[in-house]
N, C-alpha and C positions, 0 to 999 in steps of 0.2 A: 537746685533746689527739690525735684525728684529724687535725688539721691538722699536728701536730706530727710524726706516724708520718707522713703522707704527704710531709712535707719531708726526714724521715730517708730515708724510702726513694728519693726524687728525686736526693739526695745520694749516696746509692749508686750508683744507676744511673748519675751522671752520671758518676762516680769509675770505675765499669765501663769505661762508653763512651771516656774521655779516656784511661786507660791503656793499651788495647786500640792506640786511633789513635794515641799516642804511640809506643807500641812500635812498628807499622807504620812511622810515620814516621822514626824513629830507625834500622831496619835496614837495613844497607849504607851508613850515610851517611856515617860516619866514614873508611873507606875509599875512598868514591867522593872526599871532599873532598880526600883525601890525593892522589888519582891524576887528581883533575878539571885543574890546569895542565898537566900533560902530557898526557894526552887532548886539551885544547883545542889544544895546540900541532903535535901528530902528525899529525892527521885534517882532512881538506878538509870545510868548512861541511855539505856534504848527508851526510858520512856521520857529522858529531857530531851532525847532527839525530837520524838513525836510533838511534843507541847511547844517546841521552838520551832519546828517547822510551821505552826500554826500563826506566827507572828507575822505582821504584815511590816514590819519596819526592819533598818538596818540593823539595829542591836541583834534583834532575831535572829538574822541572818548569820551573825557573828557568833552568836550563843551556839545556833546549829551546826555551824561550821564547826567550832573549838569541841563541839561533844561529838560528831563526826569523825574527827581526828581522832579524839581519846577512845573512840570505841574500835576503831580499826587500827588501835596502837598509833599512829603517824606522828611525826611533831606537831604537838598542839599550838605553839609559839609561831611556826613557821603559816599553818593552815589560819591562824587569826589575823596574822600580818596580812596575810594574802587578799582574806575577806575582808578587813580595812582598807585595802588599795583599791580593791573593786568597789566599795560601799561609797569610800571619797571620790572616787571617779564619777561614779553616777551624781552624786550630791553636786560636786564641781561642774559640772557638766553645761554648757552653754554660757557661765559666767565670762568666760573670756572674751566673747563676743558683746557683750555687752560693755566690758574695758576696750576693746578695740572702738567701738561707738564714742566711748567719752574724748579718747584721743584723736579719732577720726571727721568726726562734725564739727570743730571749729575750722579742721583746716578747709574741709570740703564748704564751708561756709566763707572761708577766705578767698579761696580759689573762685567761689560766685562771685565776691567782691571785685576781685580784678579782672575776671572778665566782665562783668557791670561798668569797671573804669575805662576798658579799652574801648567799649561799647560806645560809652558817653563821651571819650576825647576822638573818638572817630566821627561821631554825629558834630560835635564842636568844629571838626576841620571841616566838614561839611556847608555847615549854616556861616561859612566865614566869619568864624568867630564869635559869635552871638553867645555871650556869658549864660546868658538863660537856658539855652538849650543842652548844657550840661548839667543844669542840677538835677534834674527829674531823673538823669540816668545814676547819679550820684546816689540819689534816694535810693533808686530801688537796689542798686549796688550795696548799701548796706543794709538792707533786709535781708540779702544772704547772710551776712555775718551774723547779724541778731538771732536768725532761725537755727544757725549752726551751733551758735553758744546756748540757745534754747536747750536745742536737741542734747546739748554736752551735759549740760546741768540734770536734766531729766535723767540721761543714762547714769551720770555718777550717783544720783540718787537711790536708782534701782539698784545699781552694782554695790554699794555702802550698806544697804539696806540687808541684801542677799549675802553679803560675805559675814556680816553678824551672824546671822540664821546659819549659815554654812559653820562658822565656828563654834557656835553652840551645840551643833549637831554632832562636829568633828568631836568634842569634847565629851558629848555623852557616850560617843563609839569608844572613845579613849579608857572611858571609865567600866564599859560595857565588857570591853577585851581584857581589860584588868582583872575582873571579877571574873569574868570565865575562866581564865587563865589560872588564876589563884586557888580557885576553889575546885578547879579540876585538878592540878598537881596536887593538893591534899587530898581529894578523893584516889587520885591515884596511889598517893603516901599509906592512906588508910587501908587501901586492899592490899599494896604489900606487907604492909605489919600484918594484915589478918591472915595469909598465907605462912 
């Protein structure tokens, strides 16, 4: 039962952490994505690097990484892929633990039920086969199963909600990476034609 309480508290702590993290990750993201193509077209690379360093979300990090790669004449696509992987890892952080609790909580509940049933039958033997002696233990044992299922359902809801948030954020990062890559390639092509 204590393990189930610990699982429940862990899921609640992760839910709070991810809620705050995703809220910060989304702050200013949509206006940034809307303005990103124009910003990339209007400013020189060095100015873009400064502008994107001021952004506090993952799309800003992606854009700054792409612009830095362009300034240093490195492979822009590789830099964006690496930055995307780093950002995605940060966004996915801790969600696997919630998934584990979804699976583990019912198993812990069943384990508690089995131990409770074993205790009930041992009391049944000690009290010379009186049927009423076993009913209290069985009721207690089933509480463990119900608790395990409740913790699992809570964890499943948390996991589903944050998985959807993660999918939205990753989709926005894909969009940002595509825009940055195409605009920087265009900018690089324009620079080559001008020379």
